[in-house]
C-alpha positions in Angstrom: 84.0 89.4 107.7 87.4 90.8 107.2 88.8 93.4 109.6 89.2 96.9 108.0 93.0 96.7 108.2 92.9 93.4 106.2 90.5 94.8 103.6 92.1 95.3 100.2 92.9 99.0 99.4 90.6 99.1 96.4 87.7 98.0 98.6 88.5 100.6 101.2 88.7 103.3 98.5 85.4 102.1 97.1 83.7 102.2 100.5 85.1 105.7 101.1 83.8 106.9 97.8 80.3 105.4 98.5 80.3 107.1 101.9 81.2 110.4 100.3 78.4 110.0 97.7 75.8 109.2 100.3 77.0 112.1 102.5 76.8 114.6 99.7 73.4 113.3 98.6 72.0 113.7 102.1 73.6 117.1 102.4 72.4 118.5 99.1 68.9 117.2 99.8 68.6 119.7 102.7 67.8 116.8 105.0 64.9 115.6 102.8 66.7 112.4 102.0 65.2 111.1 105.2 61.9 110.9 103.3 63.2 108.2 101.0 62.0 104.7 101.5 64.4 102.0 102.7 64.3 100.5 99.2 65.3 103.9 97.7 68.1 104.3 100.2 69.5 100.8 99.4 69.2 101.3 95.7 71.2 104.5 95.9 74.0 102.7 97.8 73.9 99.8 95.4 74.3 102.1 92.4 77.2 103.9 94.0 78.9 100.6 94.7 78.3 99.4 91.2 80.0 102.5 89.8 82.9 101.9 92.0 83.3 98.3 90.8 83.4 99.6 87.2 86.0 102.1 88.3 88.3 99.6 90.0 87.8 96.6 87.6 87.8 96.5 83.8 85.7 93.3 83.9 84.1 93.1 87.4 82.6 89.9 88.6 78.9 89.7 87.8 78.0 89.6 91.5 79.8 92.9 92.0 77.6 94.7 89.5 74.3 92.8 89.7 71.1 94.8 89.7 69.7 95.4 93.1 66.8 93.0 92.5 69.3 90.2 91.9 71.2 90.8 95.1 70.5 88.5 98.1 68.2 89.9 100.7 71.0 90.4 103.3 72.9 92.5 100.8 69.9 94.7 100.0 69.3 95.2 103.8 73.0 96.0 104.3 72.9 98.6 101.5 69.9 100.3 103.2 71.7 100.1 106.6 74.7 101.8 105.1 72.6 104.7 103.9 70.9 105.1 107.2 74.2 104.9 109.2 75.7 107.7 107.1 72.5 109.7 107.5 72.4 109.2 111.3 76.1 110.1 111.6 75.5 113.4 109.8 72.5 114.2 111.9 74.4 113.4 115.1 77.4 115.5 114.0 75.0 118.5 113.3 73.5 118.4 116.8 
């Protein structure tokens, strides 16, 4: 794990964009995104990340743009955790 301050700028930008996409998705769903399965949540994050990799790299590494089914289990779980963390933060901020 690299501390945030040591993370390359492109990666911080990509993470910020994914956060914004998840936030907007949750908001425009009117709170109904909570009904998604963990698999669906993780898939959404993975697709957002893949789009960012194509934005930042002309020829991204295959592992950066691999289909969700090809990702290791820890990465699939992390993607779902990211979605849930954003969703929880939004719910907490609204309270």
